[in-house]
C-alpha positions in Angstrom: -61.5 22.2 -89.9 -60.7 25.9 -89.5 -57.2 27.2 -89.3 -56.6 29.7 -86.5 -53.1 31.2 -86.6 -53.8 33.0 -83.3 -54.3 29.8 -81.3 -51.8 29.2 -78.6 -49.9 26.1 -79.6 -47.8 23.7 -77.5 -44.0 23.7 -78.0 -44.2 20.2 -79.3 -46.9 17.7 -80.2 -47.2 14.1 -81.3 -48.5 13.4 -84.8 -49.1 9.7 -85.7 -46.6 8.6 -83.0 -43.9 11.1 -84.0 -43.0 14.0 -81.8 -42.7 17.3 -83.8 -41.2 20.5 -82.5 -43.0 23.8 -83.2 -41.3 26.1 -85.7 -42.0 29.8 -85.5 -44.1 31.2 -88.3 -45.9 34.5 -88.5 -49.2 34.6 -90.5 -50.6 37.8 -91.9 -54.4 38.0 -91.8 -54.4 37.8 -95.6 -52.3 34.6 -95.6 -54.5 33.0 -92.9 -57.6 33.9 -95.0 -56.1 32.3 -98.1 -55.3 29.1 -96.1 -58.9 28.9 -94.8 -60.3 29.6 -98.2 -58.3 26.7 -99.7 -59.3 24.4 -96.9 -63.0 25.3 -97.3 -63.0 24.9 -101.1 -60.9 21.8 -101.0 -58.5 23.4 -103.5 -54.6 23.5 -103.5 -53.1 26.7 -102.2 -50.6 28.0 -104.7 -48.1 30.4 -103.1 -45.6 32.6 -104.8 -43.2 35.3 -103.4 -39.6 36.3 -103.1 -37.1 33.6 -102.2 -36.9 33.2 -98.4 -40.3 34.6 -97.4 -41.5 31.3 -96.0 -43.4 29.6 -98.9 -42.0 26.1 -98.1 -42.3 26.5 -94.3 -46.0 27.4 -94.7 -47.0 23.8 -95.2 -45.0 22.8 -92.1 -46.7 25.5 -90.0 -50.2 24.5 -91.2 -49.6 20.8 -90.4 -48.2 21.6 -87.0 -51.1 24.0 -86.1 -53.7 21.4 -87.1 -51.9 18.4 -85.7 -51.8 16.6 -89.1 -49.1 14.5 -90.7 -47.1 16.2 -93.5 -46.1 14.6 -96.8 -43.5 16.4 -99.0 -42.8 16.3 -102.7 -39.8 18.3 -103.6 -40.0 18.7 -107.4 -37.0 18.3 -109.7 -36.5 18.7 -113.4 -36.9 15.0 -113.9 -40.1 14.6 -111.8 -43.1 13.0 -113.4 -46.7 13.5 -112.3 -47.2 9.8 -111.7 -44.3 9.6 -109.3 -46.3 11.7 -106.9 -48.9 8.9 -106.9 -46.9 5.7 -107.0 -43.9 3.9 -108.5 -44.1 0.3 -109.7 -41.0 -2.0 -109.5 -41.6 -4.3 -112.4 -38.0 -5.4 -112.6 -38.0 -6.6 -108.9 -41.3 -8.4 -109.4 -39.9 -10.3 -112.4 -36.7 -11.1 -110.5 -38.6 -12.4 -107.5 -40.9 -14.5 -109.7 -37.9 -16.2 -111.4 -36.3 -16.9 -108.0 -39.4 -18.4 -106.6 -40.2 -20.4 -109.7 -43.9 -19.9 -109.4 -44.4 -20.8 -113.0 -47.1 -18.6 -114.7 -48.9 -18.0 -111.5 -46.9 -14.9 -110.5 -46.9 -13.1 -107.1 -49.0 -10.3 -105.7 -48.3 -7.2 -107.8 -49.4 -4.9 -104.9 -46.2 -5.8 -103.1 -44.2 -3.9 -105.7 -46.2 -0.7 -105.6 -44.6 2.2 -103.6 -46.9 5.1 -103.0 -45.6 8.6 -103.6 -46.5 11.7 -101.4 -49.8 12.4 -103.2 -50.7 8.7 -103.2 -50.0 8.5 -99.5 -52.3 11.4 -98.6 -55.1 10.0 -100.7 -54.6 6.5 -99.3 -54.6 8.0 -95.7 -57.9 9.8 -96.4 -59.3 6.6 -97.9 -58.6 5.1 -94.5 -60.2 8.0 -92.6 -57.3 10.3 -91.8 -56.4 13.8 -93.1 -53.0 15.0 -94.1 -51.1 18.1 -95.4 -49.2 17.8 -98.7 -46.4 20.1 -99.8 -45.6 20.2 -103.5 -42.5 22.3 -103.5 -41.2 24.3 -106.5 -43.6 22.9 -109.0 -42.1 25.2 -111.7 -38.9 23.1 -111.7 -40.6 20.3 -113.5 -41.5 19.9 -117.2 -44.5 22.0 -118.4 -46.6 18.8 -118.7 -46.1 18.0 -115.0 -49.0 20.1 -113.6 -51.3 19.0 -116.3 -50.6 15.3 -115.5 -52.1 15.8 -112.1 -55.3 17.7 -113.0 -57.6 14.7 -112.7 -56.1 13.4 -109.5 -56.1 16.8 -107.8 -59.8 17.2 -108.8 -61.0 13.8 -107.9 -58.4 12.9 -105.2 -58.5 9.4 -106.5 -56.3 7.1 -108.5 -55.9 3.5 -109.6 -52.7 1.5 -110.1 -52.5 0.6 -113.8 -50.4 -2.5 -113.1 -53.0 -3.8 -110.6 -56.4 -3.7 -112.2 -59.2 -2.6 -109.9 -56.9 -1.5 -107.1 -56.5 2.1 -106.0 -57.5 4.7 -103.4 -60.0 7.6 -103.3 -61.0 10.2 -100.8 -64.7 9.5 -99.9 -66.9 12.0 -101.7 -69.2 12.4 -98.7 -66.2 13.3 -96.4 -64.8 16.7 -97.5 -63.3 16.9 -94.1 -60.8 14.3 -95.2 -59.6 16.1 -98.3 -55.8 16.7 -98.0 -54.7 20.3 -97.5 -52.3 20.8 -100.4 -49.8 23.7 -100.5 -48.0 24.2 -103.9 -45.0 26.6 -104.1 -43.9 28.3 -107.3 -40.8 30.4 -107.8 -42.1 31.7 -111.2 -39.2 30.1 -113.2 -41.8 29.3 -115.8 -45.5 29.9 -116.4 -47.9 27.3 -115.1 -50.8 26.0 -117.3 -54.1 27.8 -117.1 -56.0 24.6 -116.4 -53.8 24.0 -113.3 -54.2 27.6 -112.1 -58.0 27.4 -112.3 -57.9 24.6 -109.8 -55.9 26.6 -107.2 -56.4 29.3 -104.6 -53.6 31.8 -105.2 -51.7 33.9 -102.6 -48.5 36.0 -103.0 -46.4 36.2 -99.8 -44.9 39.7 -99.7 -41.7 40.5 -97.9 -42.7 42.1 -94.6 -41.6 45.7 -95.2 -43.3 47.0 -92.1 -40.7 47.4 -89.4 -43.2 46.3 -86.7 -43.8 43.1 -88.6 -40.1 42.5 -89.1 -39.5 43.2 -85.4 -42.2 40.6 -84.4 -40.7 38.0 -86.8 -37.1 38.5 -85.4 -38.5 38.3 -81.8 -40.3 35.1 -82.8 -37.0 33.7 -84.0 -35.3 34.6 -80.7 -33.4 37.6 -81.7 -33.8 39.0 -78.2 -31.8 42.3 -78.4 -34.1 45.2 -79.3 -31.1 47.4 -80.3 -29.8 44.7 -82.7 -33.3 44.1 -84.1 -33.7 47.8 -84.8 -30.3 48.0 -86.5 -30.8 45.0 -88.8 -34.3 46.1 -89.7 -32.9 49.5 -90.8 -30.1 47.8 -92.8 -32.4 45.3 -94.6 -34.7 48.3 -95.5 -31.7 50.1 -97.1 -30.5 47.0 -98.9 -33.9 46.2 -100.4 -33.9 49.7 -102.0 -30.8 48.7 -104.0 -31.2 47.2 -107.5 -29.6 43.8 -106.7 -29.7 40.8 -109.0 -31.1 38.9 -106.0 -32.4 41.0 -103.1 -31.9 39.5 -99.6 -35.0 37.7 -98.3 -36.4 36.9 -95.0 -34.5 33.7 -94.5 -31.2 35.5 -95.2 -32.2 38.2 -92.7 -33.0 35.6 -90.0 -29.6 33.9 -90.5 -27.7 37.2 -90.5 -29.5 38.6 -87.4 -29.1 35.3 -85.5 -25.4 35.2 -86.3 -24.8 38.8 -85.3 -26.5 38.1 -82.0 -24.5 35.0 -81.4 -21.2 36.8 -81.9 -22.2 39.7 -79.8 -22.1 42.3 -82.6 -22.6 45.9 -81.3 -25.7 47.4 -82.8 -23.8 50.5 -84.0 -21.5 48.4 -86.1 -24.4 46.9 -88.2 -24.4 50.0 -90.3 -21.1 48.9 -91.7 -22.8 45.7 -93.1 -20.6 43.1 -91.3 -20.7 39.5 -92.7 -22.4 40.5 -96.0 -22.0 36.9 -97.3 -25.0 35.9 -95.3 -27.3 38.4 -97.0 -25.9 38.8 -100.5 -25.2 35.7 -102.5 -23.6 37.1 -105.7 -20.3 38.9 -106.0 -21.7 41.7 -108.0 -24.4 42.4 -105.4 -21.8 42.6 -102.6 -19.8 45.1 -104.7 -22.9 47.1 -105.4 -23.8 47.2 -101.7 -20.3 48.3 -100.7 -20.5 51.1 -103.3 -23.9 52.3 -102.2 -23.2 52.1 -98.5 -19.8 53.6 -98.7 -18.3 50.4 -97.4 -14.7 49.4 -98.2 
């Protein structure tokens, strides 16, 4: 399966009985090449970049373009590697066994296994269907988290410890069924070398080229050329300032969309109206006001 970002896509499509609306996403040639390399090698695609450049939405765009179901694992500080595979409810099983009074015979342990996002994409491949998996903000978890997944990401197979002999695996002779895995990293902490060696890496740059920004704004239905030109000029000026957190693409899209909705004249954009949409720290807003001569 080859990913072609230039293919004309329908405004909506049905994936496993669910209607999904297309979301605009602009691929650079370098990003499209990295996606296809990861698919060809069967390796996770690890993406980094400034906040708001579209790391998380990348997995959604790939799934939509290829017509595949998307599973999502949004990582927290308490996440464990096994949670991505499955969770086993031993307490409920014990409770049910006591209620049913089955004596020592017990009930089927498989009824108490709930597959996690990685477990579901492996199980789906086991049954002959491919998926896309997003592992979002992997650096939020404990340092052991990526290492706990090395074997499963390599082999794309797992067994359930509580049910001996039961598990799922991607057929070795069907590389076309390997899940397409996108991992995002905000660089809050370094990732283990063993995990990095198993990934294809791509850094998503903020699109500094005005032509690229104009195309992205147009894609997101900012239809006024004069407004697009004005906000592109302003975001270029702002990103030259030493902020604690520079405004990213998501902030730009929110800001430009709002300015269009309220009918903001393009000549007033130079005064940085509604800076709260772009700059999320008080010190950054004060610094912008000082540098731009705004009161």
